[in-house]
C-alpha positions in Angstrom: 11.5 -56.7 3.3 11.8 -53.1 2.1 9.8 -50.3 3.6 7.9 -48.2 1.2 9.4 -44.8 0.4 8.1 -41.8 2.2 5.6 -39.7 0.4 7.5 -36.6 -0.6 4.7 -34.3 0.7 4.5 -36.0 4.1 5.7 -33.5 6.8 6.4 -36.4 9.1 9.6 -37.4 7.3 13.0 -35.8 6.7 13.3 -32.3 8.2 9.6 -32.5 9.2 10.4 -35.3 11.6 13.0 -33.2 13.4 10.6 -30.2 13.6 8.0 -32.5 15.1 10.5 -33.9 17.6 11.5 -30.3 18.7 7.8 -29.3 19.0 7.1 -32.4 21.1 10.0 -31.4 23.4 8.7 -27.9 23.7 5.1 -29.1 24.4 6.4 -31.2 27.3 8.7 -28.4 28.6 6.3 -25.5 28.2 3.2 -27.2 29.5 5.0 -28.5 32.6 6.9 -25.3 33.3 3.9 -23.0 32.9 1.8 -25.4 35.1 4.4 -25.3 37.8 4.8 -21.5 37.6 1.1 -20.9 37.7 0.4 -23.3 40.5 3.3 -22.3 42.7 4.3 -18.7 41.9 1.3 -17.1 40.1 1.3 -14.0 42.4 4.9 -13.2 41.4 4.3 -12.6 37.6 0.7 -13.5 36.6 0.9 -11.9 33.2 4.2 -13.6 32.3 3.0 -17.0 33.5 -0.3 -16.7 31.6 1.6 -15.8 28.4 3.8 -18.8 29.1 0.6 -21.0 29.2 -0.6 -19.4 26.0 2.7 -20.3 24.4 2.2 -23.9 25.6 -1.2 -24.0 23.9 0.3 -22.6 20.7 3.0 -25.3 20.8 0.3 -28.0 21.3 -1.7 -26.7 18.3 1.4 -26.5 16.2 2.5 -30.1 17.1 -0.9 -31.6 16.3 -1.4 -29.7 13.1 2.1 -30.4 11.8 1.6 -34.1 12.4 -1.6 -34.2 10.4 -2.0 -34.3 6.6 -4.4 -32.1 4.6 -5.1 -28.6 3.6 -6.8 -27.6 6.8 -3.9 -28.9 9.0 -1.4 -27.1 6.7 -3.3 -23.8 7.2 -3.6 -24.3 11.0 0.1 -25.0 11.1 0.9 -21.8 9.2 -1.3 -19.7 11.5 0.0 -21.4 14.6 3.6 -20.9 13.6 2.9 -17.3 12.6 1.3 -16.6 16.0 4.3 -18.2 17.6 6.7 -16.0 15.7 4.7 -12.9 16.4 4.5 -13.9 20.1 8.2 -14.6 20.6 9.1 -11.3 18.9 6.5 -9.2 20.8 7.2 -10.8 24.2 10.9 -10.8 23.5 10.9 -7.0 23.0 8.4 -6.5 25.9 10.6 -8.5 28.3 13.6 -6.2 27.6 11.5 -3.0 27.9 9.8 -4.1 31.1 12.0 -6.7 32.8 10.1 -6.2 36.1 7.1 -8.0 34.4 9.2 -11.0 33.6 11.1 -11.8 36.8 11.5 -15.5 35.8 12.3 -16.8 32.3 9.4 -17.9 30.2 9.6 -19.6 26.9 9.2 -16.4 24.8 10.8 -13.8 27.2 14.1 -12.4 26.0 13.4 -14.1 22.6 13.7 -17.5 24.2 17.1 -16.9 25.8 16.4 -19.4 28.5 15.7 -22.0 25.8 18.9 -21.3 23.8 16.9 -19.0 21.4 15.2 -22.1 19.9 11.7 -20.4 20.4 12.9 -17.7 18.0 14.4 -20.1 15.4 11.7 -22.8 15.5 8.8 -20.9 13.9 11.1 -19.5 11.2 12.3 -23.0 10.5 8.8 -24.5 10.6 7.4 -21.8 8.3 10.2 -22.2 5.9 9.5 -26.0 5.8 5.7 -25.4 5.4 6.2 -22.9 2.6 8.9 -24.8 0.8 7.8 -26.9 -2.2 8.0 -30.2 -0.3 6.1 -28.9 2.7 3.4 -27.2 0.6 2.8 -30.5 -1.3 1.4 -31.8 1.9 -1.4 -29.2 2.0 -3.6 -31.1 -0.4 -6.8 -32.6 0.9 -6.5 -35.5 3.4 -5.0 -38.4 1.6 -4.7 -36.5 -1.6 -1.4 -35.1 -2.8 -1.2 -31.8 -4.6 0.4 -32.3 -8.0 3.5 -30.3 -8.7 4.0 -28.7 -12.2 6.5 -31.4 -13.0 4.0 -34.1 -12.4 1.4 -32.6 -14.7 
C-alpha cells in the first residue's frame, strides 16, 4: 500500500523535517544544560545562564511553532527564529567583548562555538525555509493551503 504524497506546503517533510530534528536536539540540549548550570553554578555567571535559559525557551517555541500548520504558527516561527538570530548575534558579540561575563560556554555565546556554530546557522536556515515558496505555502489557515500563482 502506497503512502499518500506529502503536502508540498507541510513544513514537517523534506528539509523541514531535518530542521525540526535539529530543533528537537537543541531543545533537549539547551533545556538540560541551562537547568544544570542554573541549579549548580548560578553564582558563577547568573546573566549568562539566564540568557541560556531564555535561548532554551526560544528553541521550544520555535520547535512547537515549526511543527504546527497554519498562518499563526508560521508567524510565531518567523518571530521566534528572528529573535533567535538576533540573540545569537548580540550575545555572540557581547561574549567576545566581555568574556568575563561568559566564563562557561552557553548556546549563544561566541556565536555558538561550543555547539559547532549551529546556533548561528540554524535560524538563517530556518528563516530561509519559512520564507521560501514551499515554506510560505504552509502559512495558510489551519488545514487550508495557500494557493500559489501557478495553481490559480
